N, C-alpha and C positions, 0 to 999 in steps of 0.2 A: 504494500499500500504506499501511496506517497505522503510525505511528510507534510506538515502545515505549510511549512517554508515553500515546498513545491506548488502548493495550490495559490500560495499568496505571490510567488513569482509569475505564475501563469495569468493571474489576474491582473498584475501591474502591466505584462506585456501586452494583455488585450487592451488595457486602459490607453498605453503608448499607441498601439496600432490604430485606435479609435480617433487619436488626434490630441489627447491629453497630455502636454509635453512637461508637466510638473508634477513629481510625485513626491510622496513624503514615506519614510519609513518609520517602523518603530515595532517593538516586541514588549509584552508584558512580562517584564522579568519576575521570576518566582514561581512560575507554574512547571517549569522543567530545568534542566542544569542550566545554569546561567553561562557557562564555557560554550554550551552548544548554541543558545540564543545569541550569544554575542558574536562567536564566528559566522553564525548563519546570517546575521545582520549585516555584517561587513561583506559577506560573499554575494548578498543580494545587491548590495551597492554597486560592487565591482561587474557585476552581470548587467545590470542597466548601463553601466560606462561601456562595456564591450558590446553591447548589443544594440544601444540606442544612441550612444556617444553622449548621454545626459545622465549624471549621477543623481542621487536623491536631493531634492531642493531643501528637505529637513528631516531630521531624524530625532524621534522621541524616544525618551527611556523611563516609561513609567515602571513602578513596582507594585505588587500585591499590597493592598493596604486593607485596613479594617472596614467592614461593612457590616450589615445588620446580622448576617450568619457566617461571617469570614473571620476567623483570627489568622492573621499572618504567621504567628508563632507555632501554628500547628502545620505549616508547609515545611516539608524538609528540604525544599529547594529556595527557602526565603534568602534573599540578598542583604547581607549586613551593609551597614553605611561605608564602611572602608573599602569593601569591593565594589559597591554601588559608585563610589567616587573615582575608582581606578577606571571602571567602564566607561564612565564619562570622559575622562582624560584621554583614553585609548582611543575613543571614536575620533575625538577632535583631533589627535594626531594622524590617524588613518584618513579622515574625511575633513581637510581642512576648510574645503570651500563650503561645508554645508551648514546650514542652521540647526541649532541644536535647541530642543524643546524640553523643559522641565517645570510640570504643572505645580499645583497646590497640594498634590497628594504628599509631596516632601515638606519637611518642616522649614521653618525661616533659616535654621542654622545650615541644613544640607543645601538649601537653595543659594547661600552665600558662598559655600565651598563651591558648587557647581558653576557660579558665576566665574570664580577664580580660575577654574580649570577648563573653560572655554564654552560653557551654554551661552546662548545668544538670545533666547526667547524665554520669557516666563511669563505667567498669568498672575492675576490679581483679582480679589474680588469673587472668586469662582464658586458657582452653585452647580450641584450633580443630580439635583430632584428635577423630576418633571415640572416644566414651568417656572423653575426656581428663579428666573431673572425678572419674572412678572409678579409672582407670589412670594412673601416671606415663607423660608423653610421652617417647618414646624418640628420640635422634638419628637412629637408623638405623630404616628401615622406618616412618618416621613418617606417619601419616595425616593431618596438620594441613592446613587448607585454605590457611592462608598463615600468615606469621611475625608475632607480635606484637613490637611495638617496646618497649612499656612491659611488661618482664617482672617488675615488683615484685609482692610478695605484696598480698593485701587488707589486711593490718595496715599494710603500709609505706605502701600508698595512702592509707588512712584517716590514718594518721600525719601524712603529707605534708600532706593537706587542713587538718588541725587545725593544724599548726604555720604554714601560710599564712593562719590567721585564717578558714577556711571552716566551715560547720555540716554535716557529712556526716549525710545522712538515708537511712534505709533503709524509708521509708514506703510502704505501700501501701494507705493508709486510704480514699483516694476509691474504687477499684475496689472494696473490699469494703463500703464504705457505700452504693454506687449512685450516688455523684456521678461521672457519665461523661455523655459527649454533651453537650448542650445545658446540663445542669444544671451540669457542670463548666466549661463556656467561659463561662458567665454570671458565675461565681465569677474565674475566671482573668483575664478580660478587665477586671474591675473592681478588681483585686487584693484582693478580700475572700478570695481563697483562703489569703492569709496568715494569718488567724485560725486555719485548721487547721494549715498547712503548718510554723510555728515550734514549735508544741506537738510535734505528731507527729516532726517531726525530732529535738526534744530528747530525746523518750522512747524512739524506736527507736534513736538513738546509745547512750542509756545501756542499754538492753538488749544491744546487741553489744559495749560495754564489759564488762558483767558476764560476758557467757558467752564471748567470744573474743578480746578484746584483749590484747596484750602490756601488761606493767606501764607502759612508757614512754608508749604510746598512751593508757591509762586514765587517767595523770596529765595529758596533754595535752587529753583529753576532758574532764575535770572542769573544767580551766579555761575550755573554750570553753562547756560548759554553764553555767556561774556567770555569764559574760558575756551569753549569749544569752537566759536567763530573762526577764531585765527587759524584753526587745524582743517578748515575746508581747502582741499588742495588746489582747486581751480579759481584763480582769481576773479574771473568774471562771475562765476556761480556765487563765491562769497560776497561780492558786492550786491548782488542781485537779492541774495539771501537777507542781507542786512536792510535793504529797502522793502523787502517783503515782510520782515518783522514788525516794522513800523505799521504796515498797511493791516497786518494782523491786529496790531493794538485797536486800530481804528475799525474794526469790526469784519474786513474781509476774511475769507478762508478758502481752504482747497488749494493751496500753493503745493506744486511739486515740480521735481527735475526727472 
């Protein structure tokens, strides 16, 4: 019989054949031997490169976590923090161009370490219940798929990132500009994507600050923007970004490169 990875690879191939040129990989660590899952994940990325010339756009690394009838401590293949962080670091070394995602399944402490080891995308204020973003989750009769470990609000997560010197980005420019598939990979692998990323991150952070952030987060954000603006590598884009930041303050929105 075929393994789950074989079925997953075939599904990805069919998606690519149908014209979906950006795909993400991920495995729920803890269901089986983590060594098998880790190697299978990297081999799948290698297969995409060899077959389609386009590696994974993102890789997610969720772990088994507590749920209504699930205790991760009873899983013989549960992955401890030390091993989990090694997995994150090794994926980053093996696939340096790929966005790495860690969700609110992980604790604030583990997520902070993941950022140090190369994770580039994290969530904030997540809810896992049916309709959870519309209706407050109840302690009883809760439909949550699993418990989240990092229960901070989005503003608290953004403020934490700013205080730690990171530049939070809400950018979706590449998808909207058609920089996907081999177009995106060419820019990502050479590092040229930074020409767009830095500027788009600064502008989307500014929009978030104007529309949603607390005063403390806005203050921290202004300091980070001031420090990050000079790092925009392309002079014309940097100058345009400075002008657009003023226009964002005046109420305009949706700028991107």
